[in-house]
C-alpha positions in Angstrom: 170.5 115.4 254.7 170.4 119.2 254.0 172.0 120.2 250.8 174.3 122.2 251.7 176.0 119.5 253.6 175.5 117.0 250.7 177.5 119.8 248.2 179.8 119.6 250.7 180.7 116.0 249.9 179.7 116.0 246.1 182.4 118.9 245.7 185.4 117.3 247.0 187.8 115.7 244.1 187.8 111.9 243.4 191.5 111.8 244.7 190.8 113.5 248.1 188.4 110.3 249.1 185.7 109.9 251.4 185.9 108.2 254.6 182.9 105.6 255.6 181.9 103.9 258.6 179.1 103.4 260.9 177.4 101.2 263.3 174.2 99.2 263.9 172.5 99.2 267.3 169.5 97.4 268.7 168.6 98.5 272.3 165.9 96.5 274.6 164.3 98.4 277.4 161.9 97.4 279.9 160.3 99.5 282.4 156.9 101.3 284.0 155.5 104.0 282.9 156.2 107.1 285.3 152.6 108.6 285.3 150.5 105.7 285.2 152.9 102.8 286.5 151.9 100.4 283.6 154.8 98.3 282.2 155.7 98.7 279.1 158.9 98.1 276.8 161.1 99.7 274.0 163.3 98.4 271.0 165.4 100.8 269.5 167.1 99.9 266.4 169.5 102.6 265.0 171.8 102.5 261.5 174.0 105.1 261.4 176.6 106.0 258.5 179.6 108.1 259.0 181.2 110.1 256.1 184.3 112.0 256.6 186.0 114.0 253.7 188.9 116.5 253.3 190.1 118.7 250.2 191.4 122.3 249.6 191.6 123.2 253.5 187.8 122.3 253.8 186.5 119.2 256.1 183.4 117.6 256.2 181.8 115.4 258.7 178.2 113.7 258.8 176.8 111.0 260.9 173.3 110.2 259.5 170.7 108.1 260.9 167.7 105.9 260.4 166.2 105.0 263.6 163.0 102.4 264.0 161.4 102.3 267.6 158.4 100.0 268.2 157.0 98.6 271.7 154.2 99.5 274.2 156.2 102.6 275.4 155.1 104.3 272.6 151.3 104.0 273.6 152.2 105.5 277.2 150.7 108.6 278.5 154.2 110.5 278.6 155.0 109.5 275.0 151.9 110.9 273.7 152.7 114.0 275.9 156.3 114.5 275.2 157.2 112.5 272.2 161.0 111.8 272.3 161.8 114.6 274.6 164.6 116.3 272.9 165.1 119.8 273.0 164.5 121.9 269.8 167.2 122.5 267.5 167.7 125.2 264.9 168.4 123.6 261.9 165.8 121.1 260.1 168.1 118.1 260.2 165.3 115.8 261.8 162.2 114.1 259.8 159.7 111.6 260.8 158.7 109.0 258.0 156.1 107.3 259.6 154.5 106.5 263.0 151.8 104.7 264.5 150.4 103.3 267.7 153.4 100.6 268.3 156.3 102.0 265.8 157.8 104.9 264.8 160.8 105.6 261.9 162.4 108.4 261.5 165.8 109.7 260.0 168.3 112.7 261.3 171.8 113.9 261.2 172.9 113.5 264.9 176.3 115.2 263.7 176.6 117.2 260.4 179.2 119.7 260.0 181.7 121.7 257.4 185.0 123.2 258.4 187.4 125.6 256.7 190.9 126.7 258.4 192.8 129.5 257.1 196.1 131.4 259.1 195.9 129.6 262.3 192.2 130.1 262.7 189.7 127.0 262.4 185.6 127.8 261.4 183.1 125.0 261.8 179.6 125.3 260.7 176.6 122.8 261.6 175.3 120.2 264.3 178.7 119.5 266.4 179.8 118.8 269.8 181.4 121.9 271.8 182.8 119.9 274.7 183.6 121.9 277.8 184.3 121.2 281.1 186.3 118.7 283.2 183.5 117.1 285.0 182.6 113.3 284.2 179.1 113.1 285.5 178.1 116.8 285.7 179.5 120.0 283.6 178.5 123.3 285.1 180.2 125.4 282.3 178.9 122.8 279.4 175.7 125.1 278.8 175.6 124.2 275.2 175.4 120.3 275.2 173.8 119.3 278.8 174.2 116.0 279.7 171.7 113.9 281.9 173.6 111.7 284.1 170.6 109.4 284.1 170.4 108.9 280.5 170.1 105.3 279.3 172.4 106.0 276.4 175.5 107.6 277.8 177.6 107.6 274.7 174.9 109.6 272.9 175.3 113.6 273.6 172.8 115.9 271.2 175.2 118.4 269.5 174.4 122.1 269.0 173.6 124.2 265.9 176.2 126.6 266.1 179.5 128.6 264.4 182.4 127.4 266.2 185.8 129.7 265.9 189.0 128.4 267.4 192.7 129.3 267.1 195.8 127.3 269.3 197.5 129.4 272.1 201.1 127.7 271.9 201.2 123.9 272.4 198.3 123.5 275.2 196.6 126.6 274.9 193.4 127.8 272.7 190.9 130.1 272.2 187.3 129.8 271.3 184.1 131.5 270.2 180.7 129.9 269.7 177.7 131.3 268.2 174.9 128.5 269.0 171.8 129.4 266.5 168.4 130.3 268.2 165.2 130.9 266.6 165.4 134.4 268.3 168.0 136.5 270.1 166.8 135.2 273.5 167.3 131.4 272.6 170.5 132.3 271.1 174.2 131.8 273.1 177.4 133.7 272.2 180.1 132.4 274.4 183.9 132.8 274.3 186.4 130.5 276.1 190.4 130.8 276.6 192.3 127.7 277.7 196.1 127.0 279.0 198.1 124.8 281.2 200.4 126.0 283.9 202.7 123.7 285.7 200.7 120.9 284.3 197.6 122.5 285.7 194.9 122.9 282.7 192.8 126.0 283.6 190.0 128.0 281.3 187.7 131.0 281.7 184.7 131.3 279.6 181.8 134.1 279.5 179.0 135.7 277.4 175.5 135.9 276.3 173.4 132.7 277.1 169.8 131.6 276.3 167.2 132.6 278.6 166.6 136.6 277.9 167.9 139.3 275.7 170.4 140.2 278.2 171.1 137.1 280.2 175.1 136.3 280.4 177.5 133.6 282.5 181.0 133.6 283.4 182.7 130.6 285.1 186.1 128.4 284.5 187.4 125.0 285.0 190.5 123.3 286.4 192.2 120.1 285.9 195.2 119.1 288.0 197.4 115.8 288.3 197.6 115.2 291.9 198.9 112.1 293.4 198.7 110.0 290.2 195.4 111.0 289.7 193.2 114.2 288.6 191.6 116.7 290.6 189.0 118.7 288.8 186.6 121.7 289.1 184.3 123.7 287.5 182.3 127.0 288.5 179.7 129.1 286.5 177.9 132.2 287.9 174.7 133.1 285.5 172.5 135.8 285.2 169.3 135.2 283.4 167.6 138.2 284.2 164.3 136.4 284.6 164.9 135.2 288.3 167.6 135.3 291.1 171.2 135.0 289.4 172.7 131.9 291.0 176.1 130.2 291.4 176.9 126.6 289.9 180.1 124.3 291.1 181.8 121.4 291.0 184.8 119.4 292.3 186.0 115.9 291.7 188.8 113.1 291.9 189.7 110.5 289.3 192.1 107.8 289.9 193.0 104.6 288.0 194.5 101.5 289.9 196.4 100.3 286.9 199.3 98.7 289.0 197.7 97.7 292.4 198.8 94.6 293.7 195.5 92.8 294.4 193.8 91.7 291.4 190.4 92.5 292.7 191.3 96.5 292.4 194.0 96.4 289.2 192.7 98.1 286.4 189.8 99.7 288.5 188.8 103.4 287.6 186.9 105.2 290.1 185.5 109.2 289.9 184.1 111.0 292.9 182.3 114.5 292.4 180.3 117.0 294.5 178.1 119.1 292.7 176.4 122.4 293.8 173.4 123.5 291.6 172.6 126.9 292.7 169.5 126.9 290.4 168.0 123.8 292.4 165.6 123.6 295.1 165.8 122.4 298.6 162.2 121.2 298.7 160.7 118.3 296.3 157.8 120.6 296.3 159.4 123.6 294.3 161.1 121.1 291.9 160.5 122.0 288.2 160.4 118.9 285.9 160.1 120.8 282.9 163.4 122.3 283.2 164.7 118.8 282.4 162.8 118.3 279.5 163.6 121.6 277.8 167.3 120.2 277.4 168.8 122.9 279.2 169.1 121.5 282.7 170.2 118.2 284.1 169.2 118.7 288.1 166.3 119.6 289.9 167.9 119.6 293.4 170.7 121.7 295.0 173.5 119.5 296.2 174.6 116.1 294.8 177.3 113.5 295.4 178.2 111.1 292.4 180.6 108.1 292.1 181.5 106.1 289.1 183.4 102.9 288.9 184.7 101.2 286.0 186.8 97.6 286.2 188.2 95.6 283.7 187.4 91.9 284.4 189.1 91.0 281.2 190.6 92.6 278.1 187.1 92.1 276.4 184.8 92.2 279.5 184.5 95.5 281.8 181.8 96.2 284.5 180.6 99.6 285.6 178.6 101.1 288.3 177.3 104.6 288.6 176.0 105.8 292.1 173.9 109.4 292.3 172.9 111.0 295.6 170.7 113.8 296.6 171.6 115.3 299.3 168.5 117.4 299.6 166.0 114.8 299.3 168.0 111.6 299.8 166.8 110.2 296.5 169.4 107.8 294.8 170.3 106.5 291.4 172.0 103.2 291.0 173.4 101.9 287.8 175.3 98.7 287.2 176.4 97.5 283.8 178.4 95.2 281.8 179.7 95.3 278.6 181.6 92.3 276.3 183.5 92.6 273.1 182.0 89.3 272.1 183.3 89.6 268.4 185.5 91.5 266.4 183.3 94.8 266.2 180.6 93.5 267.8 179.7 94.7 271.3 177.0 93.4 273.8 176.1 95.2 276.8 173.3 95.0 279.9 172.3 96.9 282.9 169.5 97.9 285.0 168.8 101.6 286.5 167.3 101.6 290.0 165.6 105.1 291.2 165.1 105.0 294.9 163.6 107.5 297.4 160.5 108.9 298.5 157.7 109.2 296.0 158.1 113.2 295.4 162.0 113.2 295.5 163.8 113.6 292.1 164.9 110.0 291.5 162.3 108.2 293.8 159.5 109.4 291.2 161.3 107.4 288.5 160.8 103.8 287.7 163.3 101.2 287.3 164.6 100.0 283.9 166.2 97.0 282.7 168.3 97.1 279.4 169.9 94.9 276.6 171.9 96.0 273.6 173.8 95.0 271.1 176.1 97.4 268.8 178.3 96.3 265.9 180.6 99.2 264.0 182.0 98.8 260.5 
């Protein structure tokens, strides 16, 4: 744990107290190597300790992980070439304790920040999640914490090492400024965002310098509007990286919950549909740049996508989910059914399958199918 963050907790007075919690997770997955086609498996075990403290107008929060991985997947060619395939971070909050051909052990700060508030302003420094955008599958405006829709751990989103300044504007508005730290000005993001509400519609505008070059910039907006008992949402961005032709991204979607449906089959069914236009993507699979995904800055390779997500409560303790993504350029697809069960108190069990279909050179067709089982206990 970084010394500055540990000191923040040690300086809190005894009467302030520190809230502690966390979770234990084991995640088993079985798949094939996308490079060699060989079958392999991986068992991820994670112990997470979460601490929160507050005193003198100062807040601090830490999510501290120990992760043990073992399995034949660690011997695969892609593991040797790309490791965990996580984007580089500015703050040194990760360390490998041991590694071998069949096992690896590391500890890290998944989140770790200190926050101060004064005169209506709030300043947070450290590794944090800056949640922008209205989309549920894709987020064109979320350039700081991009999220891969096919990720196995959908509840895990890597944070950004940043200074985040914000201030409330009225009851529902907010102004924000984020300086996402980079090792050079080229790798640095400096963005501002203003959000407000008008007659039930939430809208936001944002823009500023983004990583890519010394003068790269982005402008965009987002909207969420209650319509027909559901939510119509959209996002758009225009980006000029200076190193290539500027491009647009846009998303429009609609989500709805059938909480009072007469039919038992439809009752408590939630669905979301989104159309995503990715101006940086290619229409020809031979022009896909897979390295963009590995960099952690991009989440799609093609130009146009259609996505659908469904969730249904079979029982207060049992939930089934289905995600379907369609690449409309190369006609490849991703299908992911799963089921979760709150088996006992804070113990949650889940399992599912990820199916990647399409031609061999297509975006999703080049990836192998995957099955997984997970157990997680919260304390």
